[in-house]
N, C-alpha and C positions, 0 to 999 in steps of 0.2 A: 504494499500500500504506499502511495506517495505520502511525503511528510505533510501533515495537516496541522494547522494552528487554529486557535479560536481568537476572535477579536470582538471587542465590546466597547461601548462608550457609556460613560457615566454622567448623570446629571444630578444635581441637588435641587430639589423642588420644594416649594411651599404652596400654601393656599392660592397665592397670587400668580403662581406659575414657576418657570425656571429661575433659579437663583444663580447657580454656577454650572458650567459645562466647559468642555474643551475650548469652544470658540470664545466664550466669555473670558475665560482665563487668558487665552491668547491676546485678546483685546486689552485686558489689564496689563499684561506684560509689555505690550506695545506702548501703552500710555506711560508706563513707568520708564521705559527706555527713551521715549521721544518727548515726553513732557507736554503732550498735546493730544486732545481727542481728534482734532483734524488730521494731524500727522499720523496718528495711530490708525485711523480709518483708512487713509490713503495707502499706508503700508500693507493693509490687508485687503485692498481693493473693495472697500466698503464705503457706503455713503456716510457723510458726517451725521446725517439725520438718524440713520440706523444705529451708528455707534453711540450717539447721544441717548437714544431711546434705551439701548442696552445698559448703559451706564446708569441712567435714571432708574430703570427697573431694578438693577442690582442694589442701588442705594436705598430704594424704597422697600425692598424685600428684607434687606439686612438690618439687624438690630442697631448697627452703627454704620455710617457711610464708609464705602470702600475707596471712593474717589473724591477728591476735593479740587474744585476749580477756583482759580484766583484771576481777577480781571484787572486790567489797567497796569499802572506802574511803569517804570522806565523800561522794563523788559517786555511789556505787553501782556503780562499774566501768563497763565498756563494751567496745566492739570497735573496733579500728583496723586499717588496712592497714599492712603492713610496707613498708619501702623496696622489698623484692623484689616485693611485691604491686603497688605502683605501676609498677614496671618491667615486670611481666608484662602489666598492662593496656595500657601504652604499646606494647609489642611486638605484642600481639594487634591493637590498633586500627590500627597502621601496616601490619601484614600484611593485615588485612581490607581496608583502603583500597586497597592495591596489587593485591590479588586482584580487587576489584570493578573497578578501573580497567582491568586486563588483560582481564577478561571483556567489559567494555563495548566496548573498542576492538576486540577480536577479533570480537565479534558484529557490530559496525558494519561492519567490513571484509567479513565473510562475507555480510552482508545486501546490501551493494552488489554483490558478485559474483553473488549470486542474482538481483538485480533486473536486472543487465546480461546475464544468461544465461551467465555464465562458469562456473557450477557445473552 
C-alpha cells in the first residue's frame, strides 16, 4: 500500500462563530510582522475590508483584544498585536500541533491494523 497520511484543520469557535483558525492566525502573524492591516492583507492577497472584518471579529469574540490599532502621529499609526494576541497565537499553534500529532499517530496505528487484517 502506498504511504498515506491524514490531514486536518482546526478551528476554535464560539457562539459568534470562528475565533481562530489557520488563516486567522496567518493574518495575525502578518500584522505582527508588517505592523499594518493593509500591508498584512496585501501580503496575503486579501482585501483590506476582509482583513479588517476578521480582526474585528476576533477582537469581539475574544475576552481581550488581540489586535490594537493606533492612528495618526508622526509615523502615521499602525497595528500591533497585544500580549493577549501573542498568547492566543501560541495557544492555537500548540493545540494545532498536538491535534495533528494525535491524528497522525492514531491513523498510523489504524492503518497497521488494517494492513494486518485486525480490522
